[in-house]
N, CA, C and O atoms as a MOPAC input file, in Angstrom:
PM7 MOZYME 1SCF
protein

 N     -7.00500 1    17.16100 1     2.80900 1
 C     -6.25200 1    16.10600 1     3.62700 1
 C     -6.68600 1    14.66600 1     3.70200 1
 O     -7.71700 1    14.55800 1     4.36500 1
 N     -6.35000 1    13.83500 1     3.36000 1
 C     -6.82100 1    12.29700 1     3.47700 1
 C     -5.79300 1    11.68900 1     4.59500 1
 O     -4.58000 1    11.89500 1     4.56900 1
 N     -6.40700 1    10.98100 1     5.48700 1
 C     -5.52800 1    10.20100 1     6.58200 1
 C     -6.43000 1     8.99900 1     6.52600 1
 O     -7.61900 1     9.18100 1     6.79100 1
 N     -5.95500 1     7.63000 1     6.17200 1
 C     -6.70000 1     6.50900 1     6.30100 1
 C     -5.53300 1     5.54200 1     6.68800 1
 O     -4.43100 1     5.35600 1     6.17300 1
 N     -6.27000 1     4.88900 1     7.97400 1
 C     -5.43400 1     3.79100 1     7.92900 1
 C     -6.42300 1     2.27900 1     8.63200 1
 O     -7.30000 1     2.32300 1     9.49500 1
 N     -5.91000 1     1.10200 1     7.92700 1
 C     -6.57900 1    -0.05000 1     8.29400 1
 C     -5.80600 1    -1.03800 1     8.91300 1
 O     -4.59700 1    -0.88900 1     8.73900 1
 N     -6.15500 1    -2.03800 1     9.60800 1
 C     -5.23400 1    -3.14700 1    10.03400 1
 C     -5.55200 1    -4.54300 1    10.26100 1
 O     -6.76600 1    -4.66800 1    10.42100 1
 N     -5.04200 1    -5.43200 1    10.32100 1
 C     -5.58900 1    -6.91000 1    10.07300 1
 C     -4.50600 1    -7.82900 1    10.74700 1
 O     -3.33700 1    -7.44800 1    10.79700 1
 N     -4.88200 1    -8.99800 1    11.24600 1
 C     -4.12300 1   -10.03600 1    11.65200 1
 C     -4.02600 1   -10.99900 1    10.68800 1
 O     -5.07300 1   -11.39400 1    10.17500 1
 N     -2.92800 1   -11.47900 1    10.32200 1
 C     -2.55400 1   -12.61100 1     9.51700 1
 C     -1.86500 1   -13.56200 1     9.88900 1
 O     -0.66200 1   -13.40800 1    10.10200 1
 N     -2.48700 1   -14.75700 1    10.04700 1
 C     -2.00200 1   -15.89900 1    10.63800 1
 C     -0.54700 1   -16.39400 1     9.72300 1
 O     -0.53500 1   -17.51800 1     9.22400 1
 N      0.43700 1   -15.62800 1     9.58900 1
 C      1.27000 1   -16.30100 1     9.07500 1
 C      2.71700 1   -15.37800 1     9.94900 1
 O      2.56400 1   -14.30400 1    10.53100 1
 N      3.59500 1   -15.87400 1     9.87300 1
 C      5.04400 1   -15.19300 1    10.59900 1
 C      5.26200 1   -13.57400 1     9.80800 1
 O      4.75900 1   -13.11900 1     8.78100 1
 N      6.04900 1   -13.09700 1    10.60600 1
 C      5.93900 1   -11.37900 1    10.28800 1
 C      7.02000 1   -11.34800 1     8.93100 1
 O      6.98800 1   -10.47000 1     8.07000 1
 N      7.73700 1   -12.21700 1     8.94300 1
 C      9.18700 1   -12.00700 1     7.99900 1
 C      8.11800 1   -12.49700 1     6.59800 1
 O      8.33200 1   -12.00000 1     5.49300 1
 N      7.09400 1   -13.40700 1     6.78600 1
 C      6.76100 1   -13.94300 1     5.66200 1
 C      5.68800 1   -12.88000 1     4.94100 1
 O      5.77900 1   -12.68600 1     3.72900 1
 N      4.55500 1   -12.12700 1     5.82500 1
 C      3.99200 1   -11.35100 1     5.47000 1
 C      4.59900 1    -9.98200 1     4.89600 1
 O      4.14000 1    -9.41300 1     3.90600 1
 N      5.69200 1    -9.53000 1     5.64700 1
 C      6.58800 1    -8.54600 1     5.34200 1
 C      7.18400 1    -8.62700 1     3.70400 1
 O      7.31500 1    -7.70200 1     2.90300 1
 N      7.41100 1    -9.72800 1     3.57800 1
 C      8.34000 1   -10.17200 1     2.25200 1
 C      7.40100 1   -10.16000 1     1.23800 1
 O      7.78600 1    -9.74300 1     0.14500 1
 N      6.13400 1   -10.56400 1     1.36700 1
 C      5.31100 1   -10.60600 1     0.46100 1
 C      4.28600 1    -9.26400 1     0.35700 1
 O      3.80400 1    -9.04600 1    -0.75500 1
 N      4.07400 1    -8.71800 1     1.02700 1
 C      3.38800 1    -7.62300 1     1.22000 1
 C      4.40200 1    -6.32600 1     0.47700 1
 O      4.01200 1    -5.52600 1    -0.37400 1
 N      5.52300 1    -6.39300 1     0.96900 1
 C      6.60800 1    -5.35000 1     0.78000 1
 C      7.25200 1    -5.49100 1    -0.39000 1
 O      8.29200 1    -4.85600 1    -0.56100 1
 N      6.72300 1    -6.39700 1    -1.46100 1
 C      7.54700 1    -6.66900 1    -2.61100 1
 C      6.33500 1    -6.09100 1    -3.66100 1
 O      5.17700 1    -6.50800 1    -3.66400 1
 N      6.81400 1    -5.16100 1    -4.44000 1
 C      5.90600 1    -4.45300 1    -5.42100 1
 C      5.32100 1    -5.24100 1    -6.41000 1
 O      4.22200 1    -5.03500 1    -6.92500 1
 N      6.21600 1    -6.29500 1    -6.69500 1
 C      5.85400 1    -7.34200 1    -7.88100 1
 C      4.10300 1    -8.04400 1    -7.34700 1
 O      3.17400 1    -8.25500 1    -8.12700 1
 N      4.08900 1    -8.25000 1    -6.03100 1
 C      3.00900 1    -8.91400 1    -5.65300 1
 C      1.74500 1    -7.71100 1    -5.28200 1
 O      0.77100 1    -8.07600 1    -4.62400 1
 N      1.83300 1    -6.63700 1    -5.64100 1
 C      0.87900 1    -5.61500 1    -5.48000 1
 C     -0.30000 1    -5.79700 1    -6.23300 1
 O     -1.35800 1    -5.41900 1    -5.72900 1
 N     -0.29900 1    -6.27800 1    -7.27900 1
 C     -1.32300 1    -6.39500 1    -8.32100 1
 C     -2.48200 1    -7.67900 1    -7.97200 1
 O     -3.66000 1    -7.80700 1    -8.30300 1
 N     -1.49000 1    -8.61200 1    -7.08700 1
 C     -2.39700 1   -10.10100 1    -6.79800 1
 C     -3.22300 1    -9.48800 1    -5.33900 1
 O     -4.33800 1    -9.99500 1    -5.21500 1
 N     -2.92700 1    -8.69500 1    -4.46200 1
 C     -3.74600 1    -8.39200 1    -3.43500 1
 C     -4.44600 1    -7.09300 1    -3.54800 1
 O     -5.55600 1    -6.93600 1    -3.04100 1
 N     -3.86300 1    -6.20400 1    -4.16300 1
 C     -4.71600 1    -4.42400 1    -4.43100 1
 C     -5.39700 1    -4.67600 1    -5.55600 1
 O     -4.95500 1    -4.91200 1    -6.68100 1
 N     -6.87100 1    -4.58700 1    -5.05200 1
 C     -7.86300 1    -4.64200 1    -6.34800 1
 C     -7.42000 1    -3.39200 1    -7.29800 1
 O     -7.60400 1    -3.53800 1    -8.50600 1
 N     -6.95100 1    -2.39400 1    -6.91500 1
 C     -7.08800 1    -1.09400 1    -7.94600 1
 C     -5.72000 1    -1.11400 1    -8.63300 1
 O     -5.42900 1    -0.35700 1    -9.55900 1
 N     -4.78400 1    -2.16700 1    -8.03700 1
 C     -3.43400 1    -1.94100 1    -8.77900 1
 C     -3.48600 1    -3.07600 1    -9.94800 1
 O     -3.61000 1    -4.27300 1    -9.69100 1
 N     -3.36600 1    -2.50300 1   -11.37000 1
 C     -3.16500 1    -3.32100 1   -12.50900 1
 C     -1.87700 1    -3.67200 1   -12.98300 1
 O     -1.61800 1    -4.66400 1   -13.66500 1
 N     -0.90000 1    -2.60900 1   -12.49400 1
 C      0.50900 1    -2.81300 1   -13.23600 1
 C      1.48300 1    -2.51300 1   -12.67500 1
 O      1.36700 1    -1.40700 1   -12.14700 1
 N      2.75600 1    -3.13900 1   -12.47200 1
 C      3.95500 1    -2.49600 1   -11.48400 1
 C      4.95100 1    -2.77000 1   -13.09200 1
 O      4.85400 1    -3.48700 1   -14.08800 1
 N      5.96600 1    -1.62200 1   -12.52200 1
 C      7.07500 1    -1.30900 1   -13.66900 1
 C      8.03600 1    -0.80400 1   -12.38600 1
 O      7.77900 1    -0.12600 1   -11.39200 1
 N      9.11700 1    -1.37300 1   -12.81200 1
 C     10.48400 1    -1.08800 1   -11.79200 1
 C     11.18400 1     0.02400 1   -12.38400 1
 O     11.60800 1    -0.21100 1   -13.51600 1
 N     11.46600 1     1.39900 1   -11.82800 1
 C     12.04500 1     2.35200 1   -12.60500 1
 C     13.63700 1     2.27100 1   -12.18500 1
 O     14.53000 1     2.74600 1   -12.88700 1
 N     13.83200 1     1.65600 1   -11.04300 1
 C     15.04800 1     1.45100 1   -10.58300 1
 C     15.41600 1    -0.22800 1   -10.34800 1
 O     14.52700 1    -0.95000 1    -9.89800 1
 N     16.27600 1    -0.59300 1   -10.55700 1
 C     16.40800 1    -2.33900 1   -10.45600 1
 C     16.18100 1    -2.69900 1    -9.08500 1
 O     16.53600 1    -2.16300 1    -8.03500 1
 N     15.46700 1    -3.79000 1    -9.34600 1
 C     15.60200 1    -4.71000 1    -8.03000 1
 C     17.02400 1    -5.02000 1    -7.54300 1
 O     18.03600 1    -5.04300 1    -8.24300 1
 N     16.93900 1    -5.23700 1    -6.32300 1
 C     15.95000 1    -5.28900 1    -5.37000 1
 C     15.36700 1    -3.82600 1    -4.51800 1
 O     15.75700 1    -2.67400 1    -4.71100 1
 N     14.50200 1    -4.21600 1    -3.70800 1
 C     13.81800 1    -3.00300 1    -3.35900 1
 C     14.98300 1    -2.48900 1    -2.13100 1
 O     15.39000 1    -3.27300 1    -1.27300 1
 N     15.40200 1    -1.12600 1    -2.21500 1
 C     16.27800 1    -0.31900 1    -1.43300 1
 C     15.54200 1     0.97400 1    -0.91500 1
 O     14.59400 1     1.41800 1    -1.56100 1
 N     15.93100 1     1.52900 1     0.14300 1
 C     15.61700 1     3.06800 1     0.15600 1
 C     15.96100 1     3.69500 1    -1.28700 1
 O     17.01300 1     3.39900 1    -1.85400 1
 N     14.98600 1     4.60700 1    -1.87300 1
 C     15.44000 1     5.30300 1    -2.71700 1
 C     15.10400 1     4.89600 1    -4.17100 1
 O     15.19000 1     5.62000 1    -5.16300 1
 N     14.59600 1     3.25100 1    -4.10200 1
 C     13.73500 1     2.57400 1    -5.14500 1
 C     12.57100 1     3.39600 1    -5.62800 1
 O     11.86000 1     4.07500 1    -4.88700 1
 N     12.41700 1     3.26500 1    -7.09400 1
 C     11.40800 1     3.78400 1    -7.49000 1
 C     10.63500 1     2.86500 1    -8.36900 1
 O     11.20000 1     2.26800 1    -9.28500 1
 N      9.12700 1     2.70400 1    -8.08000 1
 C      8.57300 1     1.80100 1    -8.87700 1
 C      7.16900 1     2.63300 1    -9.48100 1
 O      6.47700 1     3.34600 1    -8.75500 1
 N      6.92800 1     2.42900 1   -10.75800 1
 C      5.66100 1     2.78500 1   -11.25400 1
 C      4.30300 1     1.78200 1   -11.21600 1
 O      4.25300 1     0.60100 1   -11.56000 1
 N      3.30400 1     2.56500 1   -10.72900 1
 C      2.26700 1     1.93800 1   -10.71700 1
 C      0.95000 1     1.98300 1   -11.75400 1
 O      0.66500 1     3.16400 1   -11.95300 1
 N      0.18800 1     1.21000 1   -12.36900 1
 C     -0.99100 1     1.72800 1   -13.04400 1
 C     -2.08600 1     1.07300 1   -12.28800 1
 O     -2.22300 1    -0.14100 1   -12.13400 1
 N     -3.00100 1     2.20600 1   -11.74200 1
 C     -4.24100 1     1.79700 1   -10.99800 1
 C     -5.24100 1     2.29600 1   -11.63800 1
 O     -5.13200 1     3.14800 1   -12.52000 1
 N     -6.61700 1     1.65200 1   -11.11900 1
 C     -7.73700 1     2.30400 1   -11.31700 1
 C     -8.36100 1     2.67300 1   -10.20200 1
 O     -8.45300 1     1.80500 1    -9.33400 1
 N     -8.82000 1     3.73100 1    -9.98300 1
 C     -9.58000 1     4.46200 1    -8.87400 1
 C    -11.08500 1     5.44800 1    -9.14600 1
 O    -10.95600 1     6.57100 1    -9.63300 1
 N    -12.16000 1     5.03400 1    -8.86900 1
 C    -13.16600 1     5.94400 1    -9.24800 1
 C    -13.24900 1     6.01000 1   -10.80400 1
 O    -13.44200 1     7.03500 1   -11.45800 1
 N    -13.06900 1     4.72600 1   -11.29600 1
 C    -13.33600 1     4.95300 1   -12.62900 1
 C    -12.19400 1     5.39700 1   -13.78700 1
 O    -12.24000 1     5.15300 1   -14.99300 1
 N    -11.26700 1     6.04600 1   -13.11800 1
 C     -9.86300 1     6.61500 1   -13.46700 1
 C     -8.90600 1     5.83100 1   -13.83900 1
 O     -8.49100 1     5.25100 1   -12.83600 1
 N     -8.18500 1     5.42500 1   -15.02700 1
 C     -6.76000 1     5.16800 1   -15.15200 1
 C     -5.69000 1     6.04400 1   -14.40200 1
 O     -5.33000 1     7.08300 1   -14.95600 1
 N     -5.12300 1     5.68200 1   -13.10800 1
 C     -3.89700 1     6.40200 1   -12.59500 1
 C     -2.44500 1     5.84900 1   -12.51900 1
 O     -2.17700 1     4.80000 1   -11.93200 1
 N     -1.28600 1     6.83000 1   -13.31700 1
 C     -0.31900 1     6.18300 1   -13.22200 1
 C      0.49800 1     7.26900 1   -12.61800 1
 O      0.53600 1     8.44700 1   -12.97300 1
 N      1.19800 1     6.64200 1   -11.56900 1
 C      2.07800 1     7.24500 1   -10.51400 1
 C      3.30100 1     6.30200 1   -10.25800 1
 O      3.32700 1     5.09100 1   -10.47700 1
 N      4.36000 1     7.11800 1    -9.72800 1
 C      5.80100 1     6.61000 1    -9.55100 1
 C      5.72600 1     6.69700 1    -7.85000 1
 O      5.56600 1     7.80200 1    -7.33200 1
 N      5.83300 1     5.64300 1    -7.12700 1
 C      6.35200 1     5.49600 1    -5.81700 1
 C      7.57200 1     5.34200 1    -5.60000 1
 O      8.19300 1     4.42700 1    -6.14100 1
 N      8.29500 1     6.44300 1    -4.54400 1
 C      9.71200 1     6.35700 1    -4.28900 1
 C      9.79900 1     5.98000 1    -2.81700 1
 O      9.17800 1     6.60300 1    -1.95500 1
 N     10.82000 1     4.63800 1    -2.47800 1
 C     10.55400 1     3.98400 1    -1.24600 1
 C     11.43000 1     4.94000 1    -0.34100 1
 O     12.64200 1     5.04100 1    -0.52800 1
 N     10.81600 1     5.57900 1     0.56600 1
 C     11.68700 1     6.37000 1     1.70900 1
 C     12.27100 1     5.86600 1     2.85000 1
 O     13.28900 1     6.30300 1     3.38700 1
 N     11.50500 1     4.80900 1     3.25100 1
 C     12.09000 1     4.16800 1     4.46400 1
 C     11.74400 1     3.00000 1     4.60800 1
 O     10.55900 1     2.73900 1     4.81500 1
 N     12.71100 1     2.01200 1     4.53200 1
 C     12.74900 1     0.67800 1     4.77900 1
 C     13.51300 1    -0.19200 1     5.62700 1
 O     14.72600 1    -0.39400 1     5.66500 1
 N     12.46100 1    -0.72200 1     6.37400 1
 C     13.10100 1    -1.54100 1     8.03200 1
 C     12.68600 1    -2.79500 1     7.61500 1
 O     11.49500 1    -3.00800 1     7.84000 1
 N     13.33100 1    -3.74200 1     7.04700 1
 C     12.84900 1    -5.09600 1     6.49100 1
 C     12.05300 1    -5.77400 1     7.87700 1
 O     12.51900 1    -5.79800 1     9.01600 1
 N     10.74000 1    -6.30400 1     7.43900 1
 C      9.97900 1    -6.91400 1     8.51400 1
 C      9.25200 1    -5.99100 1     9.78200 1
 O      8.48400 1    -6.39000 1    10.65800 1
 N      9.75000 1    -4.71600 1     9.55900 1
 C      8.99700 1    -4.00600 1    10.54100 1
 C      8.14000 1    -2.62900 1     9.72600 1
 O      6.99300 1    -2.24800 1     9.95700 1
 N      9.00000 1    -2.14100 1     8.85200 1
 C      8.08900 1    -0.90800 1     8.45200 1
 C      8.53400 1    -0.35000 1     6.83700 1
 O      9.75000 1    -0.20600 1     6.71500 1
 N      7.95800 1    -0.12100 1     5.97300 1
 C      8.19400 1     0.40600 1     4.80100 1
 C      7.50000 1     1.62500 1     4.37400 1
 O      6.28000 1     1.46600 1     4.39200 1
 N      7.83900 1     2.67400 1     4.03400 1
 C      7.16000 1     3.81900 1     3.73300 1
 C      7.73200 1     4.38400 1     1.83700 1
 O      8.87400 1     4.45200 1     1.38200 1
 N      6.61100 1     4.64000 1     1.27400 1
 C      6.83400 1     5.33300 1    -0.07000 1
 C      5.74800 1     6.32700 1    -0.21600 1
 O      4.64200 1     6.43800 1     0.31400 1
 N      6.27200 1     6.88300 1    -0.92600 1
 C      5.57800 1     8.30400 1    -1.29900 1
 C      5.62000 1     8.29100 1    -2.93100 1
 O      6.32400 1     7.61500 1    -3.68100 1
 N      4.62800 1     9.26800 1    -3.22300 1
 C      4.12600 1     9.35800 1    -4.91600 1
 C      5.38200 1    10.29100 1    -5.08600 1
 O      5.48800 1    11.14900 1    -4.21000 1
 N      6.25400 1    10.27500 1    -5.96300 1
 C      7.13000 1    11.09800 1    -6.72200 1
 C      6.60200 1    12.13100 1    -7.71100 1
 O      7.20000 1    13.18500 1    -7.92700 1
 N      5.51200 1    11.80500 1    -8.27500 1
 C      4.63700 1    12.73600 1    -9.14400 1
 C      3.42800 1    11.91200 1    -9.26100 1
 O      3.28900 1    10.79100 1    -8.77300 1
 N      2.53100 1    12.59200 1    -9.97900 1
 C      0.96400 1    11.81100 1   -10.33800 1
 C     -0.10600 1    12.86900 1    -9.70200 1
 O      0.08500 1    13.80700 1    -8.92800 1
 N     -1.15000 1    12.44000 1   -10.23000 1
 C     -2.42700 1    13.03300 1    -9.71600 1
 C     -3.03300 1    12.89100 1    -8.17700 1
 O     -4.09400 1    13.44400 1    -7.88800 1
 N     -2.43900 1    12.27100 1    -7.41100 1
 C     -3.03200 1    12.15400 1    -6.41600 1
 C     -1.82400 1    11.86500 1    -5.10400 1
 O     -1.72800 1    10.76900 1    -4.55100 1
 N     -0.85800 1    13.20600 1    -4.71100 1
 C      0.14900 1    13.19100 1    -3.86900 1
 C     -0.10200 1    12.17100 1    -2.55900 1
 O     -1.08300 1    12.31300 1    -1.82900 1
 N      0.87900 1    11.15300 1    -2.35700 1
 C      0.20700 1    10.07900 1    -1.35300 1
 C      1.08300 1     9.44100 1    -0.85300 1
 O      1.71100 1     8.86300 1    -1.73900 1
 N      1.57200 1     9.17800 1     0.40200 1
 C      2.33900 1     8.66400 1     1.33800 1
 C      1.68000 1     7.36800 1     1.84600 1
 O      0.66600 1     7.45600 1     2.53800 1
 N      2.18400 1     6.22800 1     1.55100 1
 C      1.71000 1     4.86400 1     2.13500 1
 C      2.87800 1     4.11000 1     3.13900 1
 O      4.06600 1     4.01400 1     2.82900 1
 N      2.37900 1     3.68300 1     4.19500 1
 C      2.92500 1     3.23000 1     5.04000 1
 C      2.25400 1     1.77800 1     5.63100 1
 O      1.10100 1     1.59800 1     6.02100 1
 N      3.33600 1     0.84400 1     5.56300 1
 C      3.01400 1    -0.47200 1     6.04500 1
 C      3.95100 1    -0.61000 1     7.49800 1
 O      4.99200 1    -0.04800 1     7.83700 1
 N      3.29800 1    -1.37100 1     8.01200 1
 C      4.06600 1    -1.78500 1     9.30000 1
 C      3.48500 1    -3.14300 1     9.67400 1
 O      2.33400 1    -3.54800 1     9.51000 1
 N      4.68700 1    -3.84100 1    10.28700 1
 C      4.36500 1    -5.34000 1    10.69500 1
 C      4.74700 1    -5.27300 1    12.14000 1
 O      5.66700 1    -4.52500 1    12.47100 1
 N      4.12200 1    -5.98600 1    13.01300 1
 C      4.40400 1    -6.41900 1    14.21700 1
 C      4.04200 1    -8.05600 1    14.51300 1
 O      3.10900 1    -8.58200 1    13.90700 1
 N      4.71600 1    -8.68400 1    15.32400 1
 C      4.42500 1    -9.81300 1    15.76000 1
 C      3.09800 1   -10.01900 1    16.68600 1
 O      2.91400 1    -9.32500 1    17.68600 1
 N      2.26800 1   -10.94700 1    16.29900 1
 C      0.78900 1   -10.80800 1    16.97400 1
 C      0.56900 1   -12.11200 1    17.95900 1
 O     -0.56400 1   -12.37800 1    18.36100 1
 N      1.45400 1   -12.73300 1    18.24300 1
 C      1.42200 1   -14.10500 1    18.97900 1
 C      1.04900 1   -15.26300 1    18.00000 1
 O      0.47400 1   -15.23100 1    16.91200 1
 N      1.50500 1   -16.18200 1    18.65000 1
 C      1.15200 1   -17.47300 1    17.96000 1
 C      1.54500 1   -17.76800 1    16.54200 1
 O      0.88300 1   -18.56600 1    15.87800 1
 N      2.57200 1   -17.17000 1    16.06400 1
 C      2.94400 1   -16.94700 1    14.76000 1
 C      2.10600 1   -16.10800 1    13.59900 1
 O      2.07100 1   -16.24700 1    12.37700 1
 N      1.50800 1   -15.26600 1    14.41300 1
 C      0.60300 1   -14.30300 1    13.32100 1
 C      1.26000 1   -12.97300 1    13.07500 1
 O      2.27700 1   -12.65100 1    13.68800 1
 N      0.71000 1   -12.23100 1    12.22100 1
 C      1.41300 1   -10.71500 1    12.21000 1
 C      0.43800 1    -9.86400 1    12.05700 1
 O     -0.47100 1   -10.17100 1    11.28600 1
 N      0.40000 1    -8.47900 1    12.82200 1
 C     -0.10900 1    -7.69900 1    12.92900 1
 C      0.32700 1    -6.59800 1    11.69300 1
 O      1.50000 1    -6.23900 1    11.58400 1
 N     -0.55900 1    -6.18600 1    10.93300 1
 C     -0.40100 1    -5.31300 1     9.77300 1
 C     -1.19000 1    -4.12700 1     9.72000 1
 O     -2.41700 1    -4.12300 1     9.81900 1
 N     -0.28900 1    -2.86700 1     9.52000 1
 C     -1.37800 1    -1.61200 1     9.44900 1
 C     -0.74500 1    -1.04000 1     7.74300 1
 O      0.42600 1    -1.07400 1     7.36300 1
 N     -1.76500 1    -0.62600 1     7.09400 1
 C     -1.76000 1    -0.05400 1     5.91000 1
 C     -2.26600 1     1.57200 1     6.17100 1
 O     -3.35900 1     1.96100 1     6.58500 1
 N     -1.44200 1     2.11800 1     5.89800 1
 C     -1.78400 1     3.64100 1     6.11200 1
 C     -1.52700 1     4.67100 1     4.76000 1
 O     -0.53000 1     4.53300 1     4.05200 1
 N     -2.40900 1     5.56200 1     4.54400 1
 C     -2.45400 1     6.28800 1     3.32700 1
 C     -2.79600 1     7.74900 1     3.84500 1
 O     -3.84500 1     8.05700 1     4.41100 1
 N     -1.65700 1     8.66100 1     3.53700 1
 C     -2.04600 1     9.86700 1     3.64100 1
 C     -1.80500 1    10.98100 1     2.43300 1
 O     -0.88800 1    10.74600 1     1.64600 1
 N     -2.44600 1    11.95500 1     2.29100 1
 C     -1.89600 1    12.48500 1     1.15800 1
 C     -3.06800 1    13.74200 1     1.16400 1
 O     -3.80100 1    13.98900 1     2.12200 1
 N     -3.06100 1    14.46800 1    -0.13500 1
 C     -3.94700 1    15.85600 1    -0.41800 1
 C     -4.04500 1    15.40700 1    -1.98100 1
 O     -3.18500 1    15.59400 1    -2.84200 1
 N     -5.39000 1    14.72700 1    -2.14100 1
 C     -5.92100 1    14.76600 1    -3.53300 1
 C     -5.81100 1    16.09600 1    -4.35500 1
 O     -6.31200 1    17.14600 1    -3.95200 1
 N     -5.02000 1    15.96500 1    -5.70900 1
 C     -4.98500 1    17.43300 1    -6.45300 1
 C     -6.02900 1    17.47700 1    -7.08100 1
 O     -6.45400 1    16.43600 1    -7.58300 1
 N     -6.63400 1    18.52300 1    -7.20700 1
 C     -7.70300 1    18.85600 1    -7.84900 1
 C     -8.93400 1    18.63100 1    -7.18700 1
 O     -9.90800 1    19.04600 1    -7.81600 1
 N     -9.19500 1    18.04100 1    -5.99200 1
 C    -10.48300 1    17.83200 1    -5.17900 1
 C    -10.65800 1    18.77000 1    -4.27300 1
 O     -9.66200 1    19.25300 1    -3.73300 1
 N    -11.91400 1    19.19900 1    -3.94000 1
 C    -12.05700 1    20.23300 1    -2.88600 1
 C    -11.96300 1    19.33700 1    -1.50000 1
 O    -11.96900 1    18.10700 1    -1.44300 1
 N    -11.88000 1    20.20500 1    -0.47300 1
 C    -11.65500 1    19.42500 1     1.40200 1
 C    -13.22600 1    18.62800 1     1.01800 1
 O    -13.04200 1    17.43200 1     1.24500 1
 N    -14.10000 1    18.76200 1     0.72200 1
 C    -15.44300 1    18.44400 1     0.59400 1
 C    -15.43000 1    16.84100 1    -0.14900 1
 O    -15.91500 1    15.80200 1     0.29900 1
 N    -14.83000 1    17.02900 1    -1.19700 1
 C    -14.70500 1    15.75900 1    -2.25800 1
 C    -13.75400 1    14.73500 1    -1.16500 1
 O    -14.16500 1    13.58600 1    -1.01000 1
 N    -12.74000 1    15.08600 1    -0.56800 1
 C    -12.02000 1    14.35700 1     0.53700 1
 C    -12.62300 1    13.80000 1     1.50700 1
 O    -12.26300 1    12.77200 1     2.08200 1
 N    -13.67100 1    14.52400 1     1.76000 1
 C    -14.65300 1    13.29300 1     2.90200 1
 C    -15.49700 1    12.64000 1     2.22200 1
 O    -16.45100 1    12.17300 1     2.84600 1
 N    -15.41800 1    12.42200 1     0.85000 1
 C    -16.07900 1    11.41000 1     0.12600 1
 C    -14.93800 1    10.33800 1    -0.25200 1
 O    -15.26300 1     9.18100 1    -0.52000 1
 N    -13.85300 1    10.67300 1    -0.26500 1
 C    -12.70700 1     9.77700 1    -0.58300 1
 C    -12.30500 1     9.11900 1     0.07700 1
 O    -12.01000 1     7.97600 1    -0.27300 1
 N    -12.11000 1     9.61100 1     1.42700 1
 C    -11.40600 1     9.02800 1     2.66700 1
 C    -12.38100 1     7.49100 1     2.73600 1
 O    -11.84300 1     6.38400 1     2.76300 1
 N    -13.60600 1     7.66500 1     2.75300 1
 C    -14.43500 1     6.50900 1     3.32000 1
 C    -14.56100 1     5.32700 1     2.12000 1
 O    -14.71700 1     4.13000 1     2.36100 1
 N    -14.44900 1     5.97800 1     0.65400 1
 C    -13.97900 1     5.14800 1    -0.39300 1
 C    -12.60700 1     4.36500 1    -0.38700 1
 O    -12.64500 1     3.16500 1    -0.65700 1
 N    -11.40900 1     4.95800 1    -0.10000 1
 C    -10.16000 1     4.62100 1     0.29800 1
 C    -10.31900 1     3.59000 1     1.36800 1
 O     -9.75600 1     2.52500 1     1.11600 1
 N    -10.88000 1     3.65300 1     2.36600 1
 C    -10.65100 1     2.79500 1     3.70300 1
 C    -11.62400 1     1.44200 1     3.14000 1
 O    -11.04400 1     0.35700 1     3.17800 1
 N    -12.64000 1     1.44300 1     2.77500 1
 C    -12.97000 1     0.34100 1     2.01400 1
 C    -12.24500 1    -0.36600 1     1.22500 1
 O    -12.13800 1    -1.57700 1     1.41400 1
 N    -11.62600 1     0.25500 1     0.21300 1
 C    -11.00900 1    -0.41900 1    -0.84500 1
 C     -9.63900 1    -1.17700 1     0.03600 1
 O     -9.11300 1    -2.23800 1    -0.30100 1
 N     -9.26300 1    -0.37400 1     1.16400 1
 C     -7.91500 1    -0.69100 1     1.60600 1
 C     -8.05900 1    -1.94700 1     2.53600 1
 O     -7.23100 1    -2.85700 1     2.57500 1
 N     -9.35700 1    -1.87900 1     3.37500 1
 C    -10.17900 1    -3.18800 1     3.97800 1
 C    -10.15900 1    -4.27200 1     3.24500 1
 O     -9.62600 1    -5.26500 1     3.74000 1
 N    -10.70000 1    -4.35000 1     1.96200 1
 C    -10.97200 1    -5.20800 1     1.01800 1
 C     -9.41900 1    -5.70400 1     0.83100 1
 O     -9.15100 1    -6.84900 1     1.19400 1
 N     -8.42600 1    -4.90600 1     0.29500 1
 C     -6.92000 1    -5.30300 1     0.21500 1
 C     -6.34100 1    -6.08500 1     1.01500 1
 O     -5.69900 1    -7.10200 1     0.75000 1
 N     -6.63100 1    -5.47200 1     2.31700 1
 C     -5.86200 1    -6.35700 1     3.32800 1
 C     -6.34400 1    -7.72900 1     3.60700 1
 O     -5.60800 1    -8.64100 1     3.98100 1
 N     -7.94500 1    -7.85200 1     3.35300 1
 C     -8.71400 1    -9.16900 1     3.45800 1
 C     -8.11700 1   -10.15500 1     2.45800 1
 O     -7.87100 1   -11.31900 1     2.77500 1
 N     -7.86200 1    -9.59600 1     1.08900 1
 C     -7.45800 1   -10.28200 1     0.35900 1
 C     -5.88000 1   -10.99000 1     0.58500 1
 O     -5.64100 1   -12.18900 1     0.43800 1
 N     -4.95600 1   -10.01400 1     0.95000 1
 C     -3.87500 1   -10.30000 1     1.56400 1
 C     -3.83400 1   -11.40400 1     2.45500 1
 O     -2.89400 1   -12.19800 1     2.42100 1
 N     -4.61900 1   -11.49900 1     3.11600 1
 C     -4.66000 1   -12.45200 1     4.43200 1
 C     -5.19000 1   -13.61500 1     3.69900 1
 O     -4.69700 1   -14.67600 1     4.08300 1
 N     -6.12600 1   -13.71900 1     2.67500 1
 C     -6.43000 1   -15.04800 1     2.14900 1
 C     -5.37400 1   -15.57200 1     1.53600 1
 O     -5.07100 1   -16.76300 1     1.60800 1
 N     -4.78600 1   -14.75300 1     0.93000 1
 C     -3.86700 1   -15.05000 1    -0.17500 1
 C     -2.73300 1   -15.91400 1     0.78300 1
 O     -2.45400 1   -17.07800 1     0.49400 1
 N     -2.14800 1   -15.25500 1     1.88800 1
 C     -1.22100 1   -15.70700 1     3.02200 1
 C     -1.56000 1   -16.83500 1     3.59500 1
 O     -0.79700 1   -17.80000 1     3.61000 1
 N     -2.70500 1   -16.84500 1     4.11500 1
 C     -3.21200 1   -18.07000 1     5.26200 1
 C     -3.53900 1   -19.20600 1     4.06300 1
 O     -3.79800 1   -20.27100 1     4.62300 1
 N     -3.60600 1   -19.31900 1     2.73500 1
 C     -4.10700 1   -20.30800 1     2.27900 1
 C     -3.31600 1   -21.69500 1     1.92900 1
 O     -3.93000 1   -22.65400 1     1.46200 1

């Protein structure tokens, strides 16, 4: 089991941060591992929407579909892989941080299929580094 959370403060209003970060079409702009996005259900994003992602992780191409299971605009978004090699749940939360800033948390939980418990110990720090890098890029994009 892998459970990794990272957080960051972004000097932009919560509605701006959540609208940008919560839009799957923007994912390749701030997630270094995501190379492409394809809607399997028609936009806009609603609970039950399905979006296919093409990613690169640990030198491997990964294709997976996220189903959006919880959507509280401006506050929380939860998506779960409907299939794929790495069953995962991703949660974004956004909260006001004062002075027009937003506190964003990104959390990934799941059990990598085909990996031992020992491998999970290696994967978690790699995921944490990648997630921190992604949030730093998101912050730079939105504060520019």
